[in-house]
Legacy VTK file of the C-alpha trace (Angstrom):
# vtk DataFile Version 3.0
C-alpha trace
ASCII
DATASET POLYDATA
POINTS 86 float
58.192 33.063 -10.470
61.968 33.867 -10.368
61.364 36.172 -7.395
59.643 33.367 -5.600
62.516 30.987 -6.198
65.092 33.695 -5.195
63.124 34.498 -2.048
62.947 30.777 -1.232
66.619 30.366 -1.821
67.544 33.358 0.363
65.178 32.131 3.140
66.803 28.689 2.945
70.197 30.349 2.870
69.338 32.364 6.051
68.230 29.220 7.811
71.434 27.533 6.765
73.810 30.262 7.942
74.183 28.490 11.296
76.125 25.668 9.621
79.842 26.198 10.177
82.505 25.516 7.621
80.408 26.196 4.472
81.400 28.946 2.091
78.745 31.459 0.943
78.637 30.039 -2.566
78.061 26.500 -1.269
75.214 27.635 0.912
73.737 29.626 -1.962
74.094 26.627 -4.260
72.379 24.324 -1.731
69.544 26.823 -1.226
69.072 27.066 -5.019
68.944 23.239 -5.252
66.112 23.221 -2.777
64.260 26.103 -4.423
64.474 24.328 -7.830
62.876 21.146 -6.480
59.344 22.125 -7.708
60.652 22.530 -11.265
61.650 18.870 -11.420
59.043 16.831 -13.174
58.775 12.998 -13.461
57.116 13.480 -16.880
60.378 14.823 -18.428
63.223 12.606 -19.640
66.282 12.420 -17.376
68.348 14.339 -19.940
65.871 17.194 -19.977
65.476 17.124 -16.203
69.319 17.542 -15.696
69.477 20.498 -18.115
66.447 22.185 -16.604
67.598 21.572 -13.063
71.177 22.895 -13.801
69.758 25.995 -15.535
67.462 26.736 -12.582
70.197 26.275 -9.992
72.585 28.490 -11.987
69.897 31.168 -12.498
68.884 31.243 -8.874
72.476 31.094 -7.529
73.680 33.933 -9.700
70.677 36.085 -8.959
71.164 35.574 -5.164
74.909 36.251 -5.323
74.219 39.442 -7.358
71.675 40.557 -4.871
74.061 39.875 -1.991
76.803 41.669 -3.782
74.649 44.733 -4.349
73.609 44.852 -0.675
77.262 44.526 0.419
78.230 47.370 -2.052
75.451 49.589 -0.753
76.586 48.996 2.769
80.259 49.752 1.922
79.140 52.917 0.165
77.019 53.921 3.124
79.766 53.343 5.635
82.285 55.168 3.477
79.908 58.112 3.018
79.519 58.191 6.903
83.238 58.206 7.464
83.769 60.942 4.813
80.887 63.010 6.336
82.542 62.962 9.818
LINES 1 87
86 0 1 2 3 4 5 6 7 8 9 10 11 12 13 14 15 16 17 18 19 20 21 22 23 24 25 26 27 28 29 30 31 32 33 34 35 36 37 38 39 40 41 42 43 44 45 46 47 48 49 50 51 52 53 54 55 56 57 58 59 60 61 62 63 64 65 66 67 68 69 70 71 72 73 74 75 76 77 78 79 80 81 82 83 84 85
C-alpha cells in the first residue's frame, strides 16, 4: 500500500514539475497530500484525522525524497565512474 501511495505521489509530482517557482520539497509535499486523500475518513474524529493525515504525508514525503536522493546519488556515481574510466 505504501508503494501505491509513493507511486501516486511521484506520478503527481511528475505532473506538477511544470509549475515554476516551487521547490522540490513543496512539490513532494503537495503530491503526498493528494496521495493521502484516500486515507481520510469521515468516520474518524477530527483529532485522529489530523494525526493520521500528517503521518501519511510525512511517510510518503520522506520515502519519495529518499528515493529521489538515491537516484541522484546513483547518477552521480555513474557519471563519476564514466569520467574516471575515460
